[in-house]
N, C-alpha and C positions, 0 to 999 in steps of 0.2 A: 431332690424330688424331680421326677420326670413325668410329663403328661404326653400321651400319644393319642393323636386324633387319627382315627382310621376311616378311610373312605371306602365303601363297599366296592368290590370289583364289578365293573360294568358288564353288561351283556355283550356277547361276542360281536354283534353288529353295531354297537354303540361307538360314536366318535370320542366318547369320554374315556379318560385314563385314570387309574387309581392314584392316590396321593396320600402319603403319611407325613405328619408334622410332629417333630420331637421338640418339646419345650422344656428347658431345665433352668436352674438358678442362674446360669451364666447368660441367659437371654434377657434382653431388655424389652420394654414395651414397643420400641421402634422395630425390633426384630419380629415381634408378633404382627405388627402392621405390614411389614414386608412380606411375611408368609401368607397373610390373609389376602394381600393384593395379588400375589403370584398364583394363589390357588385356582381361581377361575380359569386362568390361562393354561396352567399345568394340567388340569383335569380335562380341558377342552370345552368347558361350558361357555367360555368366552374366548374363542380361538384367535381373535385379532388384537394386536397390540401396537400402540403408538407411544413414542417417548420424545420429550423435548427438554433441552437444558436452557435455562433462562439466566440472563445477567441483568444487573441494574433493575431488579424488580421494584415496582412502585410500592411504597409503604401501604397505600390504600387498595392495592390489588387483592381481591379475595381469592383468586385462583380456584373458584368454585362455580360450576354451572348453576344456572337458576333452578333447575329441577333436581339438583343433587342433595343428598342427605348425608351429613357428617356422622359416621358411625364409630370412629375411633380417632382420638387425638393424643399424641405423646410429645411432650416438650422436654428439652434438655437445658441445663443451666447455662451452657455456652450460647444460647439463643436459637438453637435449631428447633424445628418443629416438624413433626410428621403427622399427616392426616389421611384417613381412609374415607373416601366419599363414594356413595353408591347411588345408582339411578336405575332406570328401567333398561335392563340389558347391558349395563356397563358398570365398571369399577375403576375408580380413580385414586391414585396415590400421589400426594403432594409433599415434597420435602423442601422446606425453606431453611436457609442458613443465615447466620448473622451478617455475613458479607453481602447480603442482598442477591445471592444467587438462589436458584431453585431448580429442582428436577421434577418433572410432571410425567407420569406414565398412566396410560389408559388401556384397559382391556375391554372388549365388547363382543357382542354376538355377530357383528358384521363389520367389514372394513369401513363402510361409509359412516356408521355410528361412531366407531373409534376416532375417525378423523374429525368428525363434527364436534365431538366432546372436547377433543384436544384443542381445536380451533377456538371454541367458546371459552375454554379455560384460560388460554394464553392471550386472547385478544386484548391489545392495549395494556398488557401487563408490564412491559419494559419501558424504561425511560430511553429517549434517544441517545445514541452513542455520542459522548462528548467530543468536541473538536480536539485534535491532537496536533502537536508540532513535529510529529514523526511521519515519515512515509517510507514504504518499502522500495528499495532500489536494487537492481541486479548489478553484479560485477562480473565481467568476463575476463579471463586470461587464458593464454595458451600453455597447457601443461604437457607432460611427457606423452600422454595418450590422447591428445586433442584438446578442444576447447572445454573449459570448465566455467560453470556459472554458479554464483552464490548470492543469495538474497540477504540484505542487511537493512535494518531500520536506520534512517539518517534524519537528523534534525533539519526541518525545512519550515521556514516562516511563511505566513500568508503574504502575498504580494502587497496588499494594502498596508502591511506593517513595515515594509522595507523600501517602498517606492521612493521615499525621501532620501535614500542613500545614493540616488542616481541623478545625473544632471537633467535639467528640464528639457534640453534639446533631444534627449534620448527617451524620455518618459512616454511620449505618445506612442512610439513604435513598440515599446515594452508593454504598455497597457494593452495594445492590440494583440500582441503575442500571447500574453497571459489569458486573454479572453477567447482564444481560438478553440473551436469545436471541430469534430471530424468533418462536418460538412463545409468548413471554411478552408480546409487544407488545399492550397494551390502552390505547389512547389514543395520539395521534400527536404531542403537543406536549410538549417538555421545557422547563421554565421554571426558570432559575437566577437568583435575585434576591438582592440584598444590596449593601452599600457598595462603592465602588471599592477596588481593591487587595486583595481577599479571595481571588483566584485562580480566578475563573470561567473565564477563557480557558485557563488551565493545565488545568482540569478537562476542558474540551472536547478538548484535545489528547490527554489521557490516554484519554478515551472513544473517540477515533478509533483509538488503539492497541488498546484492549480489544476493540473491535468489528470490527477490520480483516478478519476472516475472513468476515463476512456483511454488512457495511454499508460503503458508500462515503460518505465525509464531504465535503461541499462547503460552502465558506464564501462567502456572498454579500456582496460588498464594498460594494454600494449598495442596501441593503434598502428605502430610501425610494423608489427608482425602481422596484424590483421590483414593488411592490404598486400602483403608479400607472400601470403600463404593461402592459396585458393580454397583448400580444405577447411581451414579455420574460418575463413570468410563465409563459406557456405553454412557452417554450423551457426554462426552468429546471425547471419541474414535470415535463415529459416527460423531459428529460435524456437521458443515454445511458449504456450499461454499459461500463466499462473492461475487464471480463472477458467475452470473447466466448463462453466456454463455459457460463457460468451468470449468471443475472440476480440482482443483489444488491439489498438495501434501500439507500436513500439517506437521509442525514441532512443537511438544509440548516441551516447555522449562521447566525444573524442576531444580531450583537453590538450592544449598547447601543441597543435599539429601544424606548426609553421612550415616544416619541410614538406609536408604532404600537399599543401595548397599554395605555396609560394609561386612566383612567376617562373622559377627555374625547377619546379617540382618534377616535371617530366624527365629532365636530365638527371636529377638527384635520386629519385625513387623508382624509376622505371615504370612498371605497370601500376604502381600504387594509385596515382591520380586517376588513371582511366577506370580502375575498379571502383574507386569512390564515386565517380560520376555515374558509372553503370549501376551502382546500388541506389542512387537517388532518382534517376529517371531513365535507366536503361533496362535491358531484359532481366537483369538480376533482381531488380526491384519490383518487377511485375508480379502481381498475384500475392503480394505481401505488403501490408500497410506499415511501412517502415519510414521513419524520419531520422535524419542525422543532424546532430548539433555539434558544431565545431567551435572551439575557442582558440584565438590566436592573438599574439602580441604584435603582429605585423600591421602596417598601415594598409588601407584598402588598395592603394595603387601598386603595392608590392605583391598582391595576390595574383594568381593565375587567372587570366580573363575567362577561361572556361568555367571557373568556379562561381564567378559573380555575374555571369551573363543573365539577362532578363528572363524570368520564368523559372529559374532553377531554385531560387531562394524563397522560402516561406517568409523568412525575416532576415534582414541584414542590418545589424545595429552596431554602431560605434559606441562602445561603453567607455567613456572618457572620465577625466577628473571633474570634480565639481568646480564651478567658477568660484572666485573669491567670495562673492556675495552668498552663494549657496553654501560654501564651506563654513562661513561665519555663522550663518543661520543654523546649520546642522550642529556646530560646536557650541553655539551660544556665546562665543567670544572670538575676537580677532587675534588673540595671542597665538603665535606660532603659524598663522596662515599667511603665506606669501602672496604677492600680487597676482600670480597666475592660478591661484586656487590650490586644491589639494585632492589627492586620491582618497578613496575610502580607507585604505590601509594607513595612510598618513594621518587621517583624522582620528582613527582609533589610537594610533601611537601618541598623538598629542593629548588626547583625553586621558590616557594612562600615565602621562607625565614623562614619556620617553622622548628623547631628542630625535628630530626628524631631519634627515639629510636627503640627498637625491636617492630615489628608489633604484636599487640595483637589482638586476634580474639574472638569476643563475640559470643558464640554459639547460642544465641537467635536471633541475627540479621544478622550475616554474615558481610562481608565487601565487598560492591559492587563497582566495578570499571570496 
């Protein structure tokens, strides 16, 4: 059986349009609510429409304006519910799902009325977004046709959760680095140096988490090519903003760049070192809010003096092994801890029951922790 609702054809000078609705046995009550909600907009009686999708809707949120009158309700066994609510000059359709998401659509006789009804309906309806241990990081590499960038979610713990993994002598400087805001930036280079296995990469992931509100973090997978290819360098330096509404700072992460910043870097890499310095405080870095973070296994005295000169570094931190007392406290036992302490990688190995010998560093791969 079918039912046809016919709307009379409007006068030639009327803004309203005709609309027919066909309803048969295959349609549900929710389909009827959808048609009734769409009708005022389709005919032109209420030509303004606003829609919002909600997540984590509070169980006690009514999603109903104070002046609204519920005229239709349809529920489904899976927990979904659809409601049609009417008011003076507006129509509201609310669909709630079992997973606590909802879709709210409003039609009204004016743009202002549609916006105000939607605002009242959705005000304080969502619970705050829960804390997450993931953060978006960009990854750059040089492809056949130029620079390529890809976003990936990475696991990143809050600094307060992992600060005990680092020696006390470095913790003050790291606390200050994690707390940096855009107004605090004085120097564009972040230098983390120390033996392999001390947690430098973990620090950078935590930094991406701490700075996520104001800084976009990008890891360059081929830094040796970056500073030997001016075109690629310009692509990465200019970059792009993932947030269209506001421009953020960017942090370029270059891991294990010993050859680029060593005392003999100028002879080994040609213009690479000069271009790095130009990116941090030269003409190339002007007009773009870019920071550069470099990790290296070299000792400070073996780095090029131009890299570590005063004023160039926002932070320059030696990330070393934990002392014996710190390592014993971290591990909860003195078993396996030598008199000189242990690196973070060694402590995890001891905890997992693996024998620990001298930490070997493979120059081709690094040791990421």
